[in-house]
C-alpha positions in Angstrom: 105.4 111.0 105.2 104.7 110.4 102.2 101.7 111.8 99.9 102.2 108.7 96.8 99.9 106.3 96.9 101.9 103.3 97.5 101.5 101.1 94.5 101.7 96.7 95.2 104.7 94.7 93.9 103.9 93.6 90.3 105.3 90.4 89.0 107.2 90.0 86.2 105.0 87.2 84.6 100.5 87.1 85.8 100.7 84.9 89.0 98.4 82.1 88.3 99.7 79.9 91.5 101.0 76.7 89.5 104.4 76.9 91.0 105.9 76.3 94.3 109.7 78.4 94.8 112.8 78.3 96.8 114.8 81.0 98.7 118.6 81.0 98.6 120.7 82.9 101.6 121.6 85.5 100.1 118.1 85.8 99.2 117.5 84.6 95.3 114.5 83.3 94.6 113.2 80.8 91.5 110.2 79.9 91.0 109.3 76.1 89.7 105.8 75.0 87.9 104.3 72.3 88.5 104.8 69.2 86.0 100.9 69.3 85.3 100.0 72.8 84.1 96.3 73.0 85.8 96.9 72.1 89.0 97.7 74.2 91.9 99.4 74.1 95.5 97.3 73.9 97.9 99.9 72.6 101.0 104.3 71.6 101.1 105.1 69.0 103.4 109.1 67.6 104.6 108.8 63.8 104.5 111.7 62.5 107.3 114.5 62.4 105.0 113.9 66.2 104.0 112.2 65.0 100.8 109.7 68.1 99.8 106.0 66.3 99.4 102.7 69.0 97.3 99.2 68.5 98.1 98.4 70.1 94.3 94.2 71.3 93.9 92.1 68.4 92.3 93.8 65.3 94.3 97.8 65.3 93.2 101.0 65.1 95.0 104.2 66.0 93.8 107.5 64.5 94.9 110.3 67.1 94.9 113.8 66.3 96.2 114.8 69.3 97.7 119.1 70.4 97.7 120.0 72.5 100.6 122.7 75.2 100.2 125.0 76.7 102.8 125.1 75.5 106.5 
């Protein structure tokens, strides 16, 4: 058993919620900023054609074309 207190993960930059992330099959994480800097993502949904729609704070919706890799 460890006696040291656990420390939370510290992100490389302040967390501001103004971006969405993607993860590749090999685990690489990439962050993508939203087009309007004063909005935050509040919901994600994929359309039937694979397009990602992001519901943004303050009533905005952004459309993201997703490129799949691997399988």
